[in-house]
C-alpha positions in Angstrom: 73.8 25.4 126.9 73.4 27.4 130.1 71.7 30.8 129.7 74.2 33.7 129.7 73.8 35.8 132.8 73.3 39.4 131.7 75.6 42.1 132.9 73.9 44.7 135.1 74.7 48.1 136.3 73.1 51.0 138.1 72.8 54.5 136.4 71.1 57.0 138.6 67.9 55.5 139.7 67.6 53.1 136.7 69.0 49.6 136.3 70.1 48.6 132.8 71.2 45.2 131.4 73.5 44.5 128.5 74.1 41.1 127.0 75.9 42.1 123.8 79.3 43.8 123.4 78.3 45.0 119.9 76.9 48.3 118.8 78.6 50.4 121.4 77.8 54.2 121.3 78.2 57.4 123.3 74.6 57.0 124.5 75.2 53.6 125.9 78.4 54.8 127.7 76.1 57.1 129.7 74.6 54.0 131.4 77.9 52.8 132.8 78.6 53.4 136.5 80.5 56.6 137.1 83.7 54.9 138.0 83.8 52.8 134.8 82.7 55.7 132.7 85.5 57.9 134.1 88.0 55.1 133.3 86.8 54.8 129.7 87.0 58.6 129.3 90.6 58.6 130.8 91.6 55.8 128.4 90.1 57.9 125.6 92.2 60.9 126.7 95.5 59.0 127.0 95.1 56.2 124.4 96.9 54.0 124.0 97.0 54.0 127.8 98.9 51.9 130.4 97.3 50.7 133.7 99.8 52.6 135.9 99.2 55.9 134.1 95.5 55.4 134.4 95.7 54.6 138.1 97.8 57.7 138.7 95.5 60.0 136.7 92.4 58.7 138.5 94.2 58.5 141.9 93.2 54.9 142.4 95.2 51.7 143.1 96.6 49.8 140.1 95.1 46.5 141.0 91.5 47.8 141.0 92.1 49.6 137.7 93.5 46.5 136.1 90.4 44.5 137.2 88.1 47.2 135.8 90.1 47.3 132.5 89.7 43.5 132.2 86.0 43.9 132.7 85.7 46.7 130.1 87.7 44.5 127.6 85.4 41.6 128.3 82.3 43.8 127.7 83.8 45.1 124.5 84.4 48.7 125.5 88.2 48.5 125.3 90.8 46.8 123.2 94.0 45.4 124.8 97.1 46.0 122.8 100.4 44.2 123.2 103.4 46.6 123.1 107.1 46.3 124.0 106.5 48.2 127.2 103.6 46.2 128.3 99.8 46.1 127.6 98.1 49.2 126.6 94.4 50.0 126.1 92.3 52.0 123.6 88.6 52.7 123.4 86.5 50.9 120.7 84.2 53.8 120.8 85.5 57.1 119.4 85.2 59.9 116.9 86.9 58.0 114.2 84.4 55.2 114.3 80.9 55.4 112.7 78.4 55.2 115.5 75.1 53.4 115.2 72.1 53.0 117.4 73.0 50.2 119.8 70.7 47.2 119.8 70.4 47.0 123.5 69.7 50.7 124.3 66.0 50.2 125.2 65.5 48.5 128.5 62.6 47.8 130.8 62.0 49.4 134.2 59.0 48.8 136.4 57.0 47.4 133.5 57.5 50.5 131.3 60.0 50.5 128.4 62.4 53.4 128.6 65.4 54.7 126.8 68.6 55.7 128.6 68.7 58.3 125.8 65.6 59.8 127.3 66.7 59.9 130.9 66.2 63.7 131.0 62.5 63.1 130.2 59.9 64.0 132.9 57.6 61.2 134.1 54.8 62.6 131.9 57.0 62.6 128.8 58.1 59.0 129.5 54.5 58.0 129.9 53.6 59.6 126.6 56.4 57.8 124.9 55.6 54.4 126.5 52.0 54.8 125.3 53.1 54.4 121.7 54.1 50.8 122.3 51.7 47.9 121.6 52.0 44.4 123.1 51.8 41.3 120.9 51.6 37.7 121.9 53.3 34.9 119.9 52.7 31.1 120.1 55.6 28.7 119.8 56.6 28.5 116.1 54.8 31.7 115.1 56.7 34.0 112.7 57.2 37.6 113.8 58.5 38.7 110.4 59.9 37.1 107.2 63.4 37.6 105.7 63.3 40.0 102.8 60.0 41.7 103.8 60.0 45.5 104.2 60.0 46.5 107.8 58.9 49.6 109.7 58.6 48.3 113.2 60.9 47.9 116.2 60.3 44.8 118.5 61.3 44.5 122.2 61.2 41.1 123.8 59.2 41.1 127.0 59.2 37.4 127.8 59.9 34.1 126.1 62.6 33.4 123.4 62.7 34.3 119.7 65.3 33.1 117.2 66.6 34.9 114.2 67.2 32.5 111.3 68.3 32.6 107.7 69.1 30.1 105.0 72.5 29.2 103.6 73.3 28.7 99.9 72.2 25.0 100.2 68.8 26.0 101.6 69.6 24.9 105.2 68.2 26.9 108.1 70.9 28.7 110.1 70.2 30.3 113.5 72.0 33.7 113.8 70.9 34.7 117.3 68.4 34.0 120.0 66.6 36.9 121.6 65.4 37.0 125.2 63.8 39.5 127.6 65.3 42.9 127.1 66.6 42.3 123.6 65.7 44.4 120.6 65.4 43.8 116.9 64.3 46.2 114.1 65.9 49.4 115.4 67.0 50.4 111.9 63.5 49.6 110.5 61.7 51.9 112.8 64.1 54.8 112.1 64.8 54.6 108.4 62.9 51.5 107.1 64.7 48.4 105.8 64.2 44.9 104.5 64.6 42.4 107.3 67.8 40.4 106.7 66.5 37.4 108.6 63.3 35.7 109.8 62.2 36.1 113.4 60.3 33.1 114.9 59.2 32.4 118.4 60.7 29.2 120.0 58.3 29.3 122.9 55.2 31.4 123.8 56.5 34.9 123.9 55.4 38.5 124.4 56.9 41.4 122.5 56.4 45.2 122.5 56.1 46.9 119.1 56.8 50.5 118.0 55.9 51.5 114.5 57.8 54.1 112.5 54.8 56.4 112.1 54.3 56.5 115.9 58.0 57.2 116.5 58.0 60.0 114.0 54.9 61.6 115.7 56.6 61.4 119.1 59.9 62.8 117.8 58.2 65.7 116.1 56.9 66.7 119.6 60.5 66.4 121.1 63.1 67.6 118.6 65.9 67.3 121.3 65.5 63.5 121.2 65.2 63.5 117.4 68.5 65.2 117.1 70.3 62.8 119.5 68.9 59.9 117.5 70.1 61.5 114.3 73.6 61.9 115.7 73.7 58.3 116.7 72.7 57.2 113.2 74.9 59.6 111.3 78.0 59.1 113.5 78.5 62.9 113.3 81.4 64.2 115.4 84.9 65.5 115.2 86.8 64.4 112.1 90.3 65.4 113.2 92.0 62.8 115.3 92.8 64.2 118.7 96.5 63.2 118.4 97.1 64.8 115.0 98.3 68.4 114.6 95.9 71.0 113.1 96.3 72.4 109.6 97.8 75.6 111.0 101.3 74.4 111.7 103.8 75.9 112.5 102.6 78.8 114.6 104.4 82.0 115.6 103.4 83.4 119.0 104.3 87.0 119.8 103.8 88.5 123.2 103.0 87.2 126.7 100.9 84.2 127.7 102.5 81.3 125.7 102.7 79.1 128.8 99.1 79.7 129.8 98.0 79.3 126.2 99.7 75.9 125.8 98.3 74.7 129.1 94.8 75.3 127.6 95.8 73.7 124.3 96.9 70.5 126.0 93.5 70.3 127.7 91.8 69.9 124.3 94.3 67.9 122.3 96.7 64.9 122.8 98.9 66.0 119.9 102.6 66.2 120.8 103.8 69.8 120.8 107.2 71.4 120.4 107.9 74.9 121.7 111.0 76.7 120.3 111.5 79.7 122.5 113.3 82.8 121.1 112.9 84.8 124.3 115.7 85.1 126.9 113.8 83.4 129.7 114.6 80.7 132.2 114.3 77.2 130.8 112.6 76.2 134.1 109.3 77.3 132.4 109.4 73.8 130.8 108.3 72.5 134.2 105.0 74.4 133.8 104.2 72.8 130.4 103.9 69.1 131.2 105.1 66.1 129.3 103.1 66.7 126.2 105.2 69.8 125.3 108.8 69.5 124.3 110.5 72.8 125.3 113.7 74.0 123.5 115.4 77.3 124.2 116.2 78.7 120.8 117.3 82.3 121.3 120.9 81.4 120.5 120.0 79.5 117.2 120.8 81.1 113.9 118.3 81.0 111.0 119.6 77.7 109.6 119.5 75.9 113.0 116.0 77.3 113.8 114.7 76.2 110.4 116.1 72.7 110.8 114.5 72.5 114.3 111.2 73.5 112.9 111.4 71.0 110.0 112.4 68.1 112.4 109.4 68.8 114.6 107.0 69.0 111.6 108.4 65.7 110.2 107.9 64.1 113.6 104.2 65.0 113.4 104.4 67.6 116.2 102.5 70.8 116.5 105.2 73.4 116.4 105.2 76.8 118.1 107.8 79.5 118.0 107.6 82.0 120.8 109.1 85.5 120.0 109.5 88.6 122.1 107.4 91.7 121.1 110.4 93.7 120.0 110.7 96.4 117.4 113.6 94.7 115.8 113.2 90.9 115.4 116.2 88.6 115.3 117.7 87.6 112.0 117.0 84.0 112.9 113.3 84.7 113.2 113.1 86.7 110.0 114.8 83.8 108.3 112.0 81.4 109.1 109.0 83.6 109.3 107.9 82.7 105.8 107.4 79.1 107.1 104.7 80.2 109.6 101.1 79.2 108.8 99.8 81.5 111.5 100.9 84.4 113.7 99.2 85.0 117.0 99.9 88.5 118.2 99.2 89.2 121.9 101.8 92.0 122.1 99.3 94.8 122.3 101.6 96.8 120.0 101.5 97.8 116.3 104.8 96.1 115.3 105.4 96.7 111.6 107.2 93.4 111.0 104.2 91.4 112.3 101.7 92.8 109.8 103.0 90.9 106.7 105.0 88.3 108.5 102.7 85.2 108.2 100.0 83.8 106.0 97.4 84.5 108.7 97.6 86.9 111.6 95.4 86.9 114.6 95.6 90.0 116.9 94.1 89.2 120.3 94.4 90.9 123.7 96.1 88.7 126.3 93.5 89.7 128.9 91.1 88.5 130.0 92.1 84.9 130.3 89.0 83.8 128.4 90.6 85.1 125.2 93.4 82.5 125.5 90.9 79.7 126.2 88.8 80.6 123.2 91.9 80.9 120.9 93.1 77.5 122.0 89.7 75.9 121.2 89.6 77.7 117.9 93.0 76.4 116.9 92.2 72.7 117.8 88.6 72.9 116.3 86.8 72.5 119.7 84.8 75.7 119.8 81.3 75.7 121.2 78.4 78.0 120.1 74.9 78.7 121.4 71.9 79.4 119.3 68.7 80.6 120.9 65.3 80.1 119.3 63.0 83.1 118.5 59.7 84.3 119.8 58.9 86.7 122.6 58.0 85.9 126.2 58.8 82.2 125.8 62.3 83.2 124.8 63.0 84.5 128.3 63.7 80.8 129.1 67.1 81.3 127.4 68.2 83.4 130.4 67.8 80.4 132.7 69.3 77.9 130.2 72.3 80.1 129.7 72.8 80.4 133.5 72.8 76.6 133.9 75.2 76.0 131.0 77.7 78.6 132.3 77.4 77.2 135.9 78.4 73.8 134.4 81.5 75.4 132.7 80.3 74.9 129.2 82.4 77.2 127.1 80.8 79.7 124.7 82.7 80.9 121.6 79.9 82.3 119.5 76.2 83.1 119.8 73.3 83.8 117.6 69.5 83.5 117.6 66.2 85.0 116.5 63.5 87.1 118.1 64.0 87.9 121.7 66.4 84.9 121.8 68.8 87.0 119.6 68.4 90.0 122.0 69.4 87.7 125.0 72.3 86.3 123.0 73.5 89.8 122.1 73.3 91.0 125.7 75.4 88.1 126.8 77.9 88.8 124.0 78.1 92.4 125.1 79.2 91.4 128.6 75.9 91.1 130.5 75.7 88.0 132.8 72.5 85.9 132.9 71.9 87.3 136.4 72.2 90.9 135.1 69.8 90.2 132.2 67.3 88.4 134.6 67.5 91.3 137.0 66.5 93.8 134.3 63.7 91.6 133.0 62.3 91.0 136.5 62.3 94.8 137.2 60.4 95.6 134.1 59.3 92.4 132.2 57.3 94.3 129.6 60.3 96.5 128.5 61.4 94.0 125.9 58.0 93.4 124.5 57.4 95.2 121.2 53.6 95.0 121.8 52.9 98.4 123.4 49.1 98.0 123.6 46.7 100.6 122.2 49.2 103.5 122.8 51.4 102.2 120.0 48.9 100.4 117.7 49.3 101.4 114.1 46.1 100.1 112.5 46.6 102.2 109.3 50.1 100.7 108.7 49.9 97.6 106.5 53.5 96.6 107.4 52.8 96.0 111.1 50.4 96.6 114.0 53.0 97.8 116.4 56.0 100.2 116.2 57.9 98.5 119.1 59.0 101.9 120.4 59.2 100.8 124.1 61.5 97.9 123.3 63.8 100.2 121.1 64.1 102.6 124.0 65.1 99.8 126.4 67.7 98.4 124.1 69.2 101.8 123.5 69.4 102.4 127.3 70.9 99.0 128.0 73.5 98.9 125.1 74.2 102.6 124.5 76.6 103.0 121.6 78.0 99.5 121.7 78.6 98.0 118.2 79.2 94.5 116.9 82.9 95.2 117.0 82.8 95.9 120.7 81.4 92.4 121.6 83.5 90.0 123.8 81.9 87.0 122.0 81.1 86.9 118.3 77.4 87.5 117.5 75.6 87.5 114.1 71.9 88.3 113.5 69.8 86.8 110.8 67.1 88.9 109.1 64.6 88.7 106.3 64.3 91.5 103.7 60.6 91.8 102.8 61.2 93.9 99.7 63.4 91.3 98.0 62.1 88.2 99.9 65.7 87.3 100.8 67.6 86.5 104.0 70.5 88.6 105.1 72.9 88.7 108.1 73.7 91.7 110.3 77.2 91.7 111.8 78.5 95.3 111.9 77.4 98.7 113.1 75.4 99.8 116.2 74.1 96.8 118.1 70.9 98.3 119.5 69.7 99.4 116.0 70.4 95.9 114.7 68.4 94.3 117.5 65.3 96.3 116.5 65.2 93.9 113.6 65.1 90.9 115.9 62.0 92.3 117.6 60.2 93.1 114.3 58.0 90.1 114.0 56.5 89.7 110.5 53.1 91.2 110.2 53.0 92.4 113.8 55.8 94.9 114.2 56.7 97.5 111.6 59.8 96.5 109.6 63.1 98.3 110.1 64.3 100.3 107.1 68.0 99.9 106.5 70.1 100.3 103.4 67.1 100.1 101.1 65.8 97.0 102.8 62.7 96.3 104.9 64.0 94.0 107.6 62.1 91.7 109.9 63.2 88.9 112.2 64.3 85.7 110.4 62.6 83.2 112.7 60.0 82.0 110.2 62.8 81.0 107.8 65.0 79.3 110.5 64.4 80.0 114.2 67.6 78.3 115.2 70.2 79.7 112.7 73.0 77.3 113.6 74.5 77.7 110.1 75.7 81.2 111.0 77.9 79.7 113.7 79.0 76.9 111.4 80.2 79.5 108.9 82.4 81.0 111.6 84.1 77.6 112.2 82.3 76.7 115.4 82.8 73.0 116.0 80.0 72.1 118.4 76.6 73.9 118.3 74.1 73.7 121.1 70.6 74.9 120.4 68.0 76.0 123.0 64.5 75.5 121.7 61.5 77.3 123.3 59.1 76.7 120.5 56.3 74.1 120.4 54.5 72.3 117.7 50.7 72.1 117.1 48.8 71.2 120.3 47.7 67.6 120.8 44.2 68.9 121.6 42.3 71.8 120.1 42.6 75.0 122.2 39.9 77.6 122.9 39.9 80.2 120.1 41.4 83.5 121.3 39.9 86.9 120.4 43.3 88.5 120.9 44.6 89.2 117.4 48.2 89.5 118.6 48.2 86.3 120.6 46.5 84.4 117.8 48.9 85.6 115.1 51.9 84.8 117.4 50.6 81.2 117.9 50.4 80.7 114.2 53.9 82.1 113.7 55.2 79.9 116.5 53.9 76.8 114.8 55.3 77.8 111.4 58.7 78.5 113.1 58.6 75.1 114.8 58.1 73.4 111.4 61.0 75.4 110.0 63.2 74.4 113.0 62.5 70.7 112.3 63.7 71.2 108.7 67.0 72.6 109.9 67.5 70.3 112.9 70.5 68.6 111.4 72.5 71.9 111.6 72.7 71.4 115.3 74.9 69.1 117.4 72.8 69.1 120.6 69.4 70.5 121.4 67.8 71.4 124.7 64.0 71.9 124.5 62.3 73.9 127.2 58.7 72.6 127.9 56.5 75.7 127.6 53.3 74.4 126.0 51.0 76.4 128.4 52.9 79.6 128.0 51.9 82.2 125.4 54.3 84.5 123.6 52.6 87.5 125.3 53.0 86.2 128.9 55.7 88.6 129.9 54.2 88.8 133.4 55.3 85.2 133.9 59.0 86.1 133.3 60.3 84.6 136.6 58.5 81.2 135.9 59.7 81.1 132.3 63.4 81.8 133.3 63.2 79.0 135.9 61.8 76.5 133.4 64.7 77.3 131.1 67.2 76.7 133.8 65.6 73.4 134.9 65.4 72.1 131.3 69.1 72.8 130.8 70.1 71.3 134.1 68.3 68.0 133.2 70.6 67.8 130.1 73.9 68.9 131.6 75.2 65.4 132.4 74.4 64.1 128.9 76.0 67.2 127.4 79.1 66.8 129.5 79.6 63.2 128.5 79.1 64.1 124.8 81.7 66.9 125.2 84.1 64.4 126.7 83.6 62.0 123.9 84.0 64.7 121.2 87.1 66.2 122.9 
């Protein structure tokens, strides 16, 4: 039997091979050429999709698209469906399928084994990871592992050929598969441990690379971003609501301007068919602005019975149903006759209309301007909101400014923010309307302003609760934020804290913002706690430096964490005589350990390499901000592809 020629493709500066059509995943999709990847994403958006619709959407000729569709079907990415109106295609990979770590994800390049999953690694990080592999030689007939034995090692074939065999009920040997250079076995063993379901035996002299579970665990502890991506691959975590199904809040009453713009945003995030029943006296030509996904029906002449029937028909057809009403003082009798059917009222009228207050089961009052409000509302309705959580600390947390700038430049939406330490301060400033450039400008002008460590002038040696009062930082926050409160923020923000008196965690989410942020800068044992409502409050970073659960409680769908913490150093460092710096290093390691315990709360993690930066290095603000921006930029393409798959 002739050897099967492996499929090859170029991704960036790396060449990958793929022999098996099994075990597809979001991570493997990243290795496809851009043209094929865009085609897969477009099929995912339209599925079941036709070739001519795909060609039109991608602005390419149909013949080329059909050839690429056939290739993707042959590789196992797509399924071809026979329908009365011709063949249609759907993606084998999707939110509704449980994802698993693909068997061919690890490939070799220039003699060093690399993961496409780790393509954002620097050369140093790749070298560190590759150093964990050990090479093993096998003679023809030598057994690599026996069926039924407990395994904790991953094997990558470098050369030669290895067969996987088992025995049938009659005791005869059955060959399940033959592995050649570039193939992998034991990927589950190295991650979670398992009994091997078959025996692996060399057919000819072979070389394999091995990676033990304990070595992988050590490496992942140093790089939690990769650990989180691997955890997502194994758990198959993702959206649970099919993109073509209506949300639970259905039907919806929309009062005020902006319904057309709102539905244009909604159709960007969902493929669910929509019906709009319009009670306003407007030109029906607005239907031309809504696209094919929205069925527009003028309804201002309908009576209550007809309107109720139209709503019922749309619901029974599985359509997301909206009723647009004018912001009048006296609603029509038809509207009042069906208002009890509404699961949600969205009020953008800007008026206090008495009839809207008790009209629906839920009522959201939102200003129509700025446009970002409509975007956020649409994402909230379809369950596609995005939140950012910034890790704690002091000077190192300045990297969040650069990371935030890179994410916003890439058009990553932000619907909620939280954080600890100085990360919480930066999150709050952004929620209050400050851009990353404005925050960076203030920090560059006076980098020490946000430091609660005021040197000897503010040292409180007689105070057992903390060495510093943090007066300078409090003054800066008050000057920047003035009398802003949580209620004034343009983006929801919540602040975790720890009450030293009761030993309990709490959440601050109302009242003056500057006063609340004093808690974020009150590092345990270093800065004097903030007394509030009978509590002694300090920053919550030792409990959980990346409090993603606060965003999850708000209904945020996708949570992105920015990590500026580091674990224990690989080599002993010179002991510092600086008490503040030493205590901060200890707290940073404790916070890093706490972060690893809560890693599964996140959906995506960007880690900023700051091993040689101390928490007191505020004079390196410009460098730290730049590092944060560069770290986020390296992950943008991976994040974009994951967002496309989820959405």
